[in-house]
N, C-alpha and C positions, 0 to 999 in steps of 0.2 A: 387524234384520233377518237373521230362517232362512238358510242358505245353499238350501231350496230355494227362498225367493220374492226370491231374488238373482239366480240364474237364470234363474228365469221370467223376471224383469225386464228381463237380459240380453238375452234373446230374445224377447221382446216389446219393446223397444225397436229391435235389429237389423234386425227383419222389417220395422217399422213406416216404418225409414229405407230399408233396402229399395223398400218400395213406393211410399214418395213420389219417389224418386226412378225408379223404373219408370215413376209418371203424367208425371213431369215429360218424361221422355220421349218418351212416347204424344204429349203435347202437340207435343211437338215436332216430332214425325215431323209431327202431322196438318198442321202449320204449314208445312214445308216439303215435302211431297209435292205430287205434281201433281195437277191437277182442276181443271175450271172451276167443279162446286158443292158442298155441304157432301156428300152423295153422295159422288161419285168420290172427295173427299179423306178420308172415313172407310174407305171398301174400299179405298183405296192404304194408308192406317193398319197396313187391320187385315191384308191380307198381308207388310208391314212387318215387325207385331208379334209374323207369325206365325216369318217366316224369322228376329227375336230369340231368340223364345221356346221356339219347337218343333224349325228344324230342326236345331240343332245335333244333334239326334241320331237327328234322325227323316226321310226324305224323304215329302214329299209331291208326291202326282200324283196323276192320274184314276184308279190302280187301287187310290188311298186313302195309309194311314201307314201307313208300312215300320219299323223299328228302323233302324239304318244304325251297325253294329260299327264301319267305318272313319271317319268323323264321331268316334262314342265316344272310341277312340285319340286321335284328332288332339287334343281335347279334354286328354285323359288326356298325355297328352305334350308339350304348351302349360304344363301343372304343376309339369314338372320345375322351371326354373329360380325360379319364384313362391315356392314352397315354402320355397325354401333362404332368399328373402331376405325371404320372411316371418319365416322360424323368426330371422334374423339381427335382425332390425328386434326384433320381439317381447322377445329376451333385452336389447337397445341400450335399448328404451324401458322397459322395466320394470327397468331401475335410474336409471330418471329421465335418461337420457340420449338428448335429442335427436339421435342422431347419425342425418346420413342421408347417409352412405359406400358404402351399398347398394349405389346405381347405379355408383360406378367402382369399388366393388369387384368388383364381378362381370365385368367386362369385362377388369379385370388380371387378377382370378383366372384367365378365359375364354385370354385372354391368354398369361400363363406357363404354364398347363395345355399351351396349343397350340408352346409353343416347345421344351418337355420333349418333349411326341411328335413334333416333326419332330427333334434333334439332340442327343437322349440314345438310344439301342437299347438296349432291354431285353428282358426274356422278355415274350410275349401276354398272361400274366398278372398280374405286377408291373406293366405300364410302364402303364399306364390310373390304377393306385392309388397312384405317386409324382406322376404329372403333375399329377391331380389332389391334391391333397396338399400336391403346392408350389404349385400354386393357392392354395387356403386360407392354404398359411403365408405365401405375397408379400403377402396381402390385412392378415390378421392383423395382420404387420408395419407396413404403413399406418397400421392403425390405431392405433397405439401413440400418432402424431403429437398427432391429436386429444385422446386421452387424456390425455394427459401434456403436453398444452399445456391442459388444464381443470384437473387436477388442480397442476400445479406453477402457473399461471397465472394458472386462471379466465376460460382464452380460450375463447368456444362453443365448445362443439362443435358445434351445427349449423350456425353460420357457415366456420368452418372442415373440415367433412368435405364443407361443400357446395361449397367452392372446392377444395376436393381432387380430386372427381367431373372436374371440370375437365380439371384439372392433367395428371388420369389419361390421362382421355381424347388430348390434345392432342402428349404423351409418345410413346405409342405409336400416334399419327398419324404424330407425327414417326423413329417408327422403323423402322417398314413402309414410309413414303416414303424413306427414307433408306438404308435396312440390308437390310428384310429379307424384301421385296418380291420374286416371283416373276416378274421382269422378261421374263419368256417369256407373259403373259398380258395378257389387255384391260382387266383392273382392277386396283387397289391389295392385294392377296392374297400369304399367304405359300404358300409348299409344302407339297406333302401329305403330312398325317400317315402314321407310319410306323403302316402295317399292323396292328402289334402293338398300338398304344396306344389301337385305337378299341374304344366301348363296344357291348356286344351290344346286338343290335333286342331286343325282344318279340316282336314280332309281326313280321312279313315282307309288312307291307302300305302303307305305301310312308308310313305316318305319324310314323316316328320317334320313338316309343315303342322309349326303352333300356330296358336292365337301370335304370338312372339314377333309375327310378317306385321300384323295390321300395326302389332306397339312400336314396332320401327320404321315404320311411316309416319305413326304418330311424332314420334322424337325428331323422323328427318323436318318433318312443319316446323317442332316447336323451333330447331336449330335454324330452322331458316329464316324466321321471324324474328328471333332474338340476335342473330349476325347482322339481318339486315334491315332493322325495324324499330330496333334499340341501342340508347342509348351505351349501353354497356358493349355492347356487339359495334358500335361505329369507332368503339375507343380501341377496344382490342385490335381493327385491322388499321388502325390509324398507326399506334403502335407496332403494328406488322413491319408498314409502308414507313416511318422511319418515326424510331423511338428516340433521337435526340430533337427534333421536332415539336413530339407530343409530351416532351419533358417543359420542354422553354412556354408552349400552352397551356401548360395547367396538370395536366394532365395524372395521373397517378399513377406512373409508368409499374411500379413497384407490385402493388396492391392488383393491377391488371394483368401483369406477368404471371402470377399468383392464382389470379380468379381462373384464367385460361388453361392452366394447368392443372388442378383441381374439377372443374367443368368435365374436361376432356378424359382424366382419373376416373372420371364418376360413371360417364358414358363407358368407357370400358369395361365398367364393373359389371355397368346395367347388361350388356352381353354378354360377359361370360354368364353371367344368372341365366338371364333367359334360353340360354344355347343351354346352358345345362336340365334344365328343369323340363323347359322343352321336347330334350331329346335324349335325355339317358334317364335311367330309374336308381344309379351311382353314379358317384363321383370314381371318378380310375386315371382319371391323367395324368400321365407320370412324364413327361415332356413337356416343354411350352409350344400350345396347338399349334402356332403359324397365322393367327388370325389378325394378329396385330401386326405386321411384317406385309402382308395384303393391306391391310387398311392404311399404310403409308401410301403403295401401289394407286388404291383409289382412290386419297387425296391431291395424287399427283396430274391421276387422269379429270379426276374433276374440279381442279385446281382453286380449291380450298374453299369450294363452292357445296353449302349440306345439300340444295336442290339437285344437284346434278350426282352424289354418291351412289342414290339408287339405281342409276344410268351406270355408273361406273363398277357397281357392285353385281350387276346383272352381267354385262362383259365379262370379269375376271371370274365369277362363277358358271357362267356360260363353259367358258373356256376352261375349269377346274374339269366339268363333266364332259367336256369332249376330249380331255389327257385322259381319266381315268377310261376311256369309253377305246382309244384309241392304243392303250396297253392292253385292254382286254381282249380284244379282237380284229389287232394290225401290228400289233408286238413291235410298238414303238415306244422310248422309255416316257413313264410320269410324269421325272422329271423335265420335261418338256419345257412345260408349265412357267419354271421357276428360269431360264431360259428367255423365253417372251414379257415375262413382268422386268427383265432387267433388261430388255431393249429397250421397252420401253420407258423404263427410267431414268433409261438414259439419255433417250431424245426429250423427255419430258424438262429433262433438270439439264440439259444443254440452255444455254442463256443466248448461243447462236444460232443456234437451231431456227431456220427458218427467221433469222433479223433483217437480213435484207427487203424480204416480203411486206415484212412488216412495217422497216420504215418509209418503204413507199406508200401505204395505205395512211400512213401518217404528212407525209408530205401531201399526199391528195385531199386528204381532208383539210387538211390544213389552208392547201390552193383552195379548193374550195368554198371555205369559211371566210378567205379574203374576197372572193369573188362576191359573194355573197352582200358582204361588207360595201364596199364599192356600188352593187347594185342598188343597195340603200341609199348609197348616198344620192345619185340621180337621179334617182326617182319622186 
């Protein structure tokens, strides 16, 4: 199948999965909406869908519909951590390594960055850079564990990394409760970050859209170039497609498996650090933040292509904002987002979804190629 048709198939498949997920969401909204009759339920469903699909960027009222810059910046700000976890999962999944450690990784990266921001004074420019890199390095080292267990003992990286998430969470909770919390506060939180460590805001409208958003876009470009324009990126993708063939071709499979998971961990840790210094003044996370699980959905939506991660991140950030507005103004549970993500995940993971359509495209491409060769012979 030609590259153009492959892209068209991926877009059609993705859009159809999203449409089915939104249709399921609409049915659930209709069922759970308040109203005595069909008409009332339909109006309530329409009002809820308006909050889900329109309100994240536009204000609606008696005066009409108006674009809201604050809501746009809220959506962009919420994209920052999930861009990093999406890239993290993309790289690991591209090597056929189903490492789920981005969730614990982003928490460890945020915690490590916060500790550097509190206890290691530096200059105003260098401080956030060092703190974020420290967060990334901590998670990269952590990801060595599932990577080495996979290559040396053939331990499932999925199970190992999943358990690591909760080990990370409880170790951080223990350290915070026992040693690092500011006891003068009414909740478990660290001391405030030094002013020199904070990441500057891009806009001053309360949205917490920091310079970290620009850093995330730069990292997208770097990851895209790495995966598609370097020998290491090509090796990662080849091992993901066929590990045995790659091994027989002389590729260092074990080393690349370790590399993919270490790079993925570093990106997740960076995301946690940037989110922490750009949005918060203290570290107060007491549970896994959920950004890593969202990153898995983003990687699936993007087809493990780093260039498409920002689009997938915007889509999920937009849905998240819409679900929050629905919960506030339309009395619809915010957990609806989890259902939408689950349906999208289901259809993207189903290999037979639209398989007949793909087969037709393959046959058509082959027929055109044969016809072109026959035409060249008679020319």
